[in-house]
Every structure is written in C-alpha cells, then in structure tokens.
N, C-alpha and C positions, 0 to 999 in steps of 0.2 A: 454777450454778456456785456452791458454800459455801465459803467462805472464811475464815469466822471462826476465832477463836483456839480456841475451845472444840470446834468442829468436827475439827478439825485434830488437838488433842490427844487427843480422843475416838477417832479413828481409827487414831493410831499406837500406841494402848494394846496392850501385848503380848497381853491377854485375848483380843483380837479377831484381831491379825494373827499372833501368836507369831513366832518369830525365823528361821523357814526354810521353804521351799517342803515343800508335802506331797505327795509323789507316789505313786502306786499301782505304779508300774514299768510300767503297760500303754502300749502304743503303737499306733499305727494298725497296725502289721502284726498286732495280735491280736485284731481286728476282722473279725467276719463279713463286713461288707458294704462297698461301698465308700464312703467319705467323703472328699468333695469329690476324688473321681476325674477322670480326664483327661476323662471327658466332660462335665464341668460346663466351659463357655466359659472362655478365659483372663481374661478382665475380671472375671467372677464369682469365680472362685476365691479369692483373697485374702480375700474377706467369708465365704465358705464355710471357708476354714481358721481365720478369725479366731472364726467361731462354734463351729467344733470344738475350738478350742485352750481357748476357755471353758470348754465343758462338761466337758474332760477336767480342767480343775482344780478344779472344783466337784465333780465326780465322785470326783476323789482326796480331796478334801476329807471328803466324805460318808463315803467308803469307809476311811479312814485308822484303822489301828489304834493309833497314838501320839496320838490325840486323844479328848477325853471328848466326850460329846454336846453339852454346853453349849458346848465350844470350836469344836467343828464349827458349831454354829448362829450364833455369834459371828462367824466367820469367812466363813460364806456370806452374814450381814447385811451385813458389811463389802464383799465384793463387790458385792453388790446395789448398795450406795451409790455405789461407784464405776461400777458399770455405768449407773445411772440417773441421776447427778447429776454424774458428772465429778468428784468431790471428793475432795482431797489424801490420797495414800496412800503407802506405802512404795514406793520406785522399785524393784521386784522381778519377776520374769519373771511370777511366778503370778498377781499384782494388775494387772501390766502386760494382761494378757488381757481383765480386765474395760475398761480405760480404750479399747484397741484396738476391742473390739467395740460399744463408744460412739461411737466415732467413725464405724465401719461402718454403725451403725443410723442415723446423723445422715445420712450420706450415700445410703444406699439407700432410706430412708423404711420400713424394715422395721420392723415392730412389735416393741416391748420385750417384749411378751407372749412372745414366742418363746424369750426366756431366761428371763425373772421366773418362767414357770411352772415350768421345769426346777430352778428354785431351791426351790420349794414342795416339789417332788419329795424334793428332796436332805436338804432339812429333815427330811423326813418319816423317809427314810432314818435319820437322827441318834437318832431315837427309838423308830422304830416296827419289829418284827422280826417280824411275824407278820401274815398277813391272813386273815380268817374265813372270807372266800367269793369265788368268782370275782367277783362284782359290785365287792366290794371292791378286788380287783387291778386291775380294769378301771379305776378311777378312778384309782389309782395311775398306770396306764400313760397316762391323760389328761395328766398332768403330767410323767411321766419319759420319754416316747417321742411321743406327737403333737405336740409342738411342735417336733420336729426336721425331719417333714414341713411343718409349716405356714411354717416358716422358709424352706425351700427353694421352697415354692411362693409365697410372698410375696415372695421375692429375684427370682424369675422373671416375677413378675406374672402368675401365673395367677390363674384366676378360683374363687369360692365353691364350684364343682359339683364341684371335686378333691377337697376337704375329707374327706367320708366314707370315699373308697376310700383316702387317704391315712391316716386314721387308723386305719383296718383294718390296713393294712400296719404301721404303725408299732407299733400294740398286739400283731400277730403277731410281729414282731420282738423286741421285748420279754419276750412269755413264752417265746419260744423260748430267749431269752438265761437267762431263769431256769432252766429246764429243763436247759440245757446245764451251768450252774452250781450247780445245786441241793446238791450236797455243798459245794462249795467255798464258797458263801456262807455254810453253817451253820457250816463249821470256822474260818474266818478272820473273818465278821463276825457270826455269831450269829444270821442272818436266815434265815428262810424263808419263799418267796414261794409256795409250794405250797398251796391255799387249806384251811384246817383242816377246813371242812364235809367236805369230798371226803374227807380224811384218816379223819375220824371215822366216816363212811358206810362205810368200807373195812376198818375196825380197824387202821388205820397209825397210827403216831407220829412225829413229828418226827425223832426218834433214829434211826428207820428208814433217812434219807438218809445215814447214816454207814456204812452197810454197803458191802462190797465189789461186792454184786451186787444187781440190783434184784428185789425179791420179786414175786410173782405180785399180789398186792396193789395194789403200789405200782405197777405196770407197768399195771394197770387205770386208776390215777389219771391216769397219763403220758399214756394212749391217751384218756382223756375229755378231757384238756386240749389234746391235738394234733387230736382231732376238731375243738374249736372253734377251732383255729389253722388248719385246713383251711377251715372255712368263711370267716374272716377273710380267708384268700388267695385265697378265690374272689370275695370282694366286691373285693380289691383288684386283680383283673385289670382293672376299670375305671379302672385311673388311667392307664396308657400312652395309652388311646383317649382321655381327657378333656383330658390334658396337651399344649397346644400347642406348648410349645419343644422343639423337636426333640431336643435333647441330654439334656435332662431327663425327655423321653418315653424315650428309650433307656435313662437311669439307671435309671427307675422300671420299667421292664421287666425289666431284669436282676435287680433286687433282688426284684421278685415271683418269678421262678424261682429266685434263691438261696433264699428264704424257703421253698419248696415243697421243693427237694432237702433242705435241711435238716429239714424237717419230717419228711419220708421218712427221714432217716439216725436221726433221734430214735425213730422207731418201730422200726427194726431194729438199733440199736446201744444200749449200756446206758452211759447217764451216770453211772452210779454207779462203774463199772468205769474210766473215763477220759472227758475230753473229748470229746464228739462234734463232728466239725469237717467244715465243708466240704472236697472235695478238689479241685486244680486243674483236674480234669475236669470238676467240676460246674460252676465258674467259666468255662470256656471254653465249654461247652454253653451254659450259659445267656445269656452274650455272644453267642454266634451267632446262637442264637433268637431273640434280641431285637431284631436287626439289622432285620426286618420293619417292626418300629414308628419304623424312620428316616426311612422314606419320607413 
C-alpha cells in the first residue's frame, strides 16, 4: 500500500485520471461469447464479473475517441497502479474496478499477469494502428486475448496442460472479432488488424475496407485468415476434454462451437456490408451439443 503524499498527488493528477469515466457504450449484450455466464459456479461468478468489468474499462480507455494516445497510456498506467498496489485513486466507478479486481486476486490467488498482460495490449492499441504480418498479430493476441483464458483456468485451478488449447481458442476469438469489426475499427479508431503483408500480396490497400462490399481480393485475404482460425479451432477442441471442472468444461465446449459457427458465417457473409453476428439458433445448437461434455 503506497500512502505517501507525493504518490497520492500524482495519482489524482487530471492528466492521468481525467474528470470523468470513459465508456465506449459497449455492454455484455454486444459480446459474441458468454462472459461470466450462468455456467460459471455461483461462488466464482463475482470474481469473473470483477475481471470482466476491469477489462471493459481498460478496453474503453484504449478505444476512446476523446482521449489522446498519451492520455490513454497515462490512464492505463493509473489503473495498473491501483490494480497491483491498491494505491489511492479517485472514488469513481471506472477506477473502482481495478481496486475490486485487486481484492479478487488477493482472495483467489489468481495471477496478476492475467490483467497486466491485457494492459500491455491496450497500451499498444493506444499507439499502434497497423500489423505487418500474421505473426505480429498473433503476438498482439498473446496479450489482448489469451490472458482471459488464463484467468478462467487459473480461477478454476486447472492444470498447465489446458493452456495451449485455451490460447488457440482465445486467439481465434480475437481474430474473428477483428474480421467482424474490420470496417468499424478503421472508421472509428483508425486501426487495421488485417496483416499488411497479406494485403500487399493480393494488391489490396487498407482503404478497401471502407467499401460497401468485399472485393474478390479482400475475400481471398479473409478466407486465408479463416483457414488459420479453423486450425486454431481444431486445436481448441481439446480444451473441454482437458478441463476438469464440469461447469468450465461445458462453457469451453459452447465457446468452441460458437467460434466455429462464427467462422463459417464470416465465410458466407460480408463483414463490410454489415456486422456478421451469431444467431440465437447458433447459440442454442452450441449449448445443446456441448452437454455431452458435462458428464
């Protein structure tokens, strides 16, 4: 606990915290995949919710259209200080999510890395808008997506043998989201997660993502990324089998099915014409198919 006056004054500085919460307007209903769903046990659900709330706040900071890159990084640094050291900070709902997650980690013994790795990715989002290659994008997913799986596995006391399949699933979900939002990300945030080397290979430029429909060349790129996602989803099929906790095993199975459904929808539908989404039928079918993993 840092309680010196200099630290307190530094954290209350408006260049770090600003004067108000920063929200993207996103909510749980906007997510493709269940986060802290009823499949999670009642006693662990508050800890999952604490993690989700913190992740949503720092994501909103990184995606804010009102803050400069420097302001975003300052705020993210402030959130990390509260998370890791429980230092004094404004009594505000966005900052409180860091203090609540700090308490959750102390209570459960979950590694702080599962949250600080997210902060690495979101600091990167504040300054980086292009990715040269798929390898560079995968490295980003290591920090932006994979820690979520690590958190859930760590919280449920699962073994290290579950990590590779979890990483495959989380990376798949992240790239699927990039494909869904490729046009919106460019318009609102100036970001493009589609690898530039693939674009160059197929004579596509970033501005082609602003079109009303996907060109043949751009569709070739999307399908190439979806081929990689299919391979990730195949690897992720091991996750339910390796997961000991029955509830988490069922949740993992549902999400693997949903990832496959969304990948297929992105092959058949045009993300430039409108956001490609899962249907209620996809969710129901995935849930029913997954119950065999509950035994």
